[in-house]
N, C-alpha and C positions, 0 to 999 in steps of 0.2 A: 282651343282645351286651353289652363293657365298653364304656369310657366313651373307650383308645384306638380303639377300631374307629367308634364316634361320631363321632368330630374327627375321623377319616377320613375317612368321609363327608360331612359337614359341609365343609368345607374339603383334598377331596384333593390341594391342586396346593399346600397351602400347612405345608412340613415344619413350621414354626413352631409352628403351629398348638396348642393344647392343653400345652404344652413351659413347662414352669413354667423361672425361669430359675436357683433354686435348685436344679433339680434338672441341669441346662445347666451350672452352673458347677461340680459335683461330677462332674461325667463328666469336666470337660476335668482338674479337679485331680487325679482318679484316672488319666486316658491321660497326663498330661502334668510331674504338679508344681507346686507352687509358684514353681520354679526355672526351669525352662523354661515354661509359661505365661507367669512375668514378660519371657522374651525375643520372646515371639511379640507378645504386645500388655504394649509399655512405659507399664501405669500403678503406680503409687506404692501403691497397694491389694494390686499381686501383689509386689513387692520389698518393701516395710518392713512385718514383723509380719506377716504376710498370715492373715488369715481368712478363712471364709467368709459371717460375719457384716459383718463392712467394705466386703466386695467388694461383697455384696447394698446394704449403705448406698449407696455409691459409686454403682454400676450401674445403679440407681435411678434418682441424681437425672445424673447425665451420657448420654444416646444415645449419639456418640458412640463413648464405649468401649463402651455396651451390645453396639450393630453390631458393634464388632472379638470380642464375645465371642461372638454370635450368628452373624459369619461362620463362625468358626473351628471352630464347634460341623460349623455346614453341610459345612464343609470336612471334616473328622475324620468326621460321617458319609456323605458320599459316597464316602472313601478307602476305608473297612471295609466298603463292599454289595459 
């Protein structure tokens, strides 16, 4: 049984369970690009010289920003069902 299925069994009602922040961020950048992502979530690490590394550093320290990123991911996931 692969890891994702095990995670889903452990917490089937938690869509964020087992999701890594880097994976979420990479998916959002792939979907929207940095410019559109910065329009959706107004934080400097998405606007000024954006990178995965600098964004991860900021998001790990700043819970409100991480919450917005996670919510955008959930909205995207729901939209693509």
